[in-house]
C-alpha positions in Angstrom: -4.6 -81.2 -41.4 -2.9 -83.2 -44.2 -4.7 -83.8 -47.5 -3.8 -85.8 -50.5 -2.2 -83.8 -53.2 -2.9 -83.9 -56.9 0.7 -84.8 -57.6 0.3 -88.1 -55.7 -2.6 -89.2 -57.9 -1.9 -87.8 -61.3 -0.6 -89.7 -64.3 2.9 -88.4 -65.1 3.2 -90.1 -68.6 0.8 -87.8 -70.4 -0.4 -88.3 -74.0 -0.3 -84.9 -75.6 -0.5 -83.1 -78.9 1.2 -80.0 -80.3 -0.5 -77.1 -81.9 0.1 -78.4 -85.4 -0.7 -82.0 -84.8 -3.1 -83.1 -87.6 -6.7 -84.1 -86.9 -6.3 -87.8 -87.8 -3.2 -88.1 -85.6 -5.2 -86.7 -82.6 -8.0 -89.2 -83.2 -5.4 -92.0 -83.4 -3.8 -90.9 -80.1 -7.2 -91.0 -78.4 -8.0 -94.4 -79.9 -4.7 -96.1 -79.2 -4.4 -95.0 -75.6 -8.2 -95.4 -74.9 -8.5 -91.9 -73.5 -11.3 -89.3 -74.1 -9.1 -86.2 -74.1 -5.6 -84.8 -74.1 -3.7 -81.5 -73.6 -2.2 -79.4 -76.3 1.2 -78.0 -75.5 3.7 -75.5 -77.1 7.4 -76.0 -77.6 8.0 -75.1 -74.0 5.6 -77.7 -72.6 3.2 -75.0 -71.5 -0.5 -76.0 -71.9 -2.4 -74.2 -74.6 -5.7 -76.0 -74.5 -7.4 -79.4 -74.3 -9.0 -81.6 -77.0 -11.8 -83.9 -76.1 -13.8 -86.5 -78.1 -16.6 -83.9 -78.3 -14.2 -81.5 -80.2 -13.5 -84.3 -82.7 -17.2 -85.2 -83.0 -18.0 -81.6 -83.9 -15.7 -82.0 -86.9 -17.3 -85.3 -87.8 -20.8 -83.9 -87.5 -20.1 -81.3 -90.1 -19.4 -83.9 -92.7 -21.8 -83.7 -95.7 -25.0 -85.7 -95.3 -28.3 -86.2 -97.2 -30.0 -83.0 -98.3 -32.5 -81.6 -96.0 -36.0 -80.2 -97.1 -35.9 -76.5 -97.9 -37.6 -74.2 -95.5 -38.9 -70.8 -96.3 -37.6 -69.4 -93.1 -34.4 -70.7 -91.6 -32.5 -69.4 -88.4 -28.8 -69.6 -89.0 -27.9 -69.1 -85.4 -24.9 -66.8 -85.7 -24.1 -66.8 -82.0 -20.6 -66.8 -80.5 -21.1 -70.5 -79.6 -22.3 -71.4 -83.1 -19.4 -69.6 -84.7 -16.9 -71.4 -82.4 -18.5 -74.8 -83.4 -18.3 -73.9 -87.1 -14.6 -73.0 -86.7 -13.9 -76.3 -85.0 -15.9 -78.2 -87.6 -13.5 -76.8 -90.3 -10.3 -77.3 -88.3 -7.6 -79.7 -89.3 -5.1 -79.3 -86.5 -5.0 -79.7 -82.8 -4.5 -76.0 -82.2 -7.7 -75.1 -84.1 -9.7 -77.9 -82.5 -8.8 -77.4 -78.9 -10.8 -75.7 -76.2 -8.8 -72.8 -74.7 -7.6 -71.4 -72.5 -6.9 -74.6 -70.7 -8.3 -75.2 -67.2 -5.3 -76.5 -65.2 -4.4 -77.4 -61.6 -1.0 -77.3 -59.8 0.5 -80.5 -58.5 0.5 -79.2 -54.9 -3.2 -78.6 -54.9 -5.4 -80.8 -52.7 -7.7 -83.4 -54.1 -10.7 -81.4 -52.7 -9.5 -78.3 -54.6 -9.1 -80.2 -57.9 -12.6 -81.7 -57.4 -14.1 -78.3 -56.9 -12.6 -77.0 -60.1 -13.8 -80.0 -62.0 -17.3 -79.7 -60.7 -17.5 -75.9 -61.2 -16.0 -76.0 -64.7 -17.8 -79.2 -65.7 -14.7 -80.9 -67.0 -13.6 -84.5 -66.7 -9.8 -84.0 -66.7 -7.3 -81.4 -65.6 -3.8 -81.0 -66.9 -1.4 -80.7 -64.0 1.3 -78.0 -64.2 4.3 -77.0 -62.1 5.2 -73.5 -60.7 6.3 -72.4 -64.2 3.0 -73.6 -65.8 4.6 -76.5 -67.6 2.8 -79.8 -68.0 3.8 -82.4 -65.5 0.8 -84.7 -65.5 -2.9 -85.1 -65.9 -5.6 -86.0 -63.4 -9.1 -87.3 -64.1 -12.3 -87.7 -62.1 -11.5 -91.4 -61.7 -8.1 -90.5 -60.2 -9.7 -88.2 -57.6 -12.2 -90.9 -56.6 -9.2 -93.1 -55.5 -9.2 -91.1 -52.2 -12.4 -92.8 -51.2 -10.6 -96.2 -51.5 -8.6 -95.3 -48.4 -8.8 -98.1 -45.9 -11.0 -97.6 -42.8 -8.1 -98.2 -40.3 -6.0 -95.5 -42.0 -8.9 -93.0 -41.9 -9.4 -93.8 -38.2 -5.7 -93.2 -37.5 -5.9 -89.9 -39.4 -8.9 -88.7 -37.4 -7.2 -89.5 -34.1 -3.8 -88.0 -35.0 -4.8 -85.0 -37.1 -8.2 -84.1 -35.6 -8.1 -85.1 -32.0 -4.4 -84.8 -31.1 -3.0 -82.1 -33.4 -6.0 -79.9 -33.9 -8.1 -80.2 -30.7 -5.1 -81.1 -28.4 -6.9 -84.1 -26.9 -5.6 -87.6 -26.3 -6.1 -90.0 -29.3 -8.6 -92.2 -27.5 -10.5 -89.4 -25.6 -13.2 -90.0 -28.3 -14.3 -93.3 -29.7 -13.6 -93.3 -33.4 -15.3 -96.0 -35.5 -15.0 -96.2 -39.2 -17.0 -98.5 -41.5 -16.8 -98.1 -45.3 -15.7 -94.5 -44.9 -18.4 -93.5 -42.5 -16.9 -92.1 -39.3 -18.9 -92.4 -36.0 -17.7 -90.2 -33.2 -18.8 -91.2 -29.7 -17.8 -89.5 -26.4 -17.9 -86.4 -24.3 -15.9 -83.2 -24.9 -15.5 -80.2 -22.7 -17.3 -77.6 -24.9 -20.0 -77.7 -27.5 -17.8 -75.7 -29.9 -15.2 -78.5 -29.7 -17.8 -81.1 -30.8 -18.8 -78.9 -33.8 -15.1 -78.5 -34.8 -14.4 -82.3 -34.4 -17.3 -83.2 -36.7 -16.4 -80.6 -39.3 -12.8 -81.5 -39.4 -13.6 -85.2 -39.7 -15.8 -84.4 -42.8 -12.7 -82.7 -44.4 -10.5 -85.8 -43.8 -9.5 -87.6 -47.0 -11.6 -90.7 -47.6 -14.4 -89.8 -45.3 -17.8 -90.4 -46.8 -20.0 -89.1 -43.9 -19.8 -88.4 -40.2 -22.2 -89.7 -37.6 -22.2 -87.4 -34.5 -22.8 -89.0 -31.2 -20.7 -86.5 -29.2 -21.9 -84.8 -26.1 -20.4 -81.8 -24.2 -20.1 -80.6 -20.6 -20.5 -76.9 -21.2 -22.6 -75.1 -23.8 -20.4 -72.2 -24.9 -22.7 -71.2 -27.8 -23.8 -68.1 -25.8 -20.4 -66.6 -25.7 -19.8 -62.9 -25.6 -19.6 -61.0 -28.9 -15.9 -60.1 -28.3 -14.9 -63.8 -27.9 -13.4 -65.6 -30.9 -15.7 -67.9 -32.9 -15.0 -71.7 -33.1 -14.1 -71.1 -36.8 -11.5 -68.5 -35.8 -10.0 -70.9 -33.2 -9.9 -73.7 -35.8 -8.1 -71.4 -38.2 -5.5 -70.5 -35.6 -4.9 -74.2 -34.7 -4.6 -75.2 -38.3 -2.0 -72.5 -39.0 0.1 -73.9 -36.2 0.1 -77.4 -37.8 
């Protein structure tokens, strides 16, 4: 199956900083370009880290304020996290402010792969790198959400061509495919129960699909297959490798 690649959605003209870029210049870049973060690169355009508004706010929060009441007992909180925040609070350059190592993604990664990285690492943007780990773009959560703007007719055509014809070796209209606002409804009868399960699962993985409504029926129930028979997942994998 074909999936949208990060390289097709990323922003190529990336606002970036170098290791020695001063604090105020970083803040100015974020404000002028109305962005909430940017990558830090070395002289070879390799990504060293990422600076976010949160990193800058850590520096601002350390500015002197009104005196606080004295407490007899005070916990200084010398944890690794607190030491890191104190270091950033005293930093004056991008290299000392940034969060590193940078979490990056390659331009040939799929949108689903990039989304999983963002969700797992709880980040809002990913620098995009090439095979030599050099910066070529940046992708944000908003960029990845563009895949759900895919028109319904385009999704329907992808389901017929990629799922029914290329993967399941069926005719394109052997199953009725109806798409409304990204929700795919499959109606019809297939030969085996395992084919129905594969059709539904592969539709879920199609770019732009929000949900799948399964109205498929089958002629034969092959769920009671012999232990030495391949599973539907294995069959799907073999078919996908041939695409």
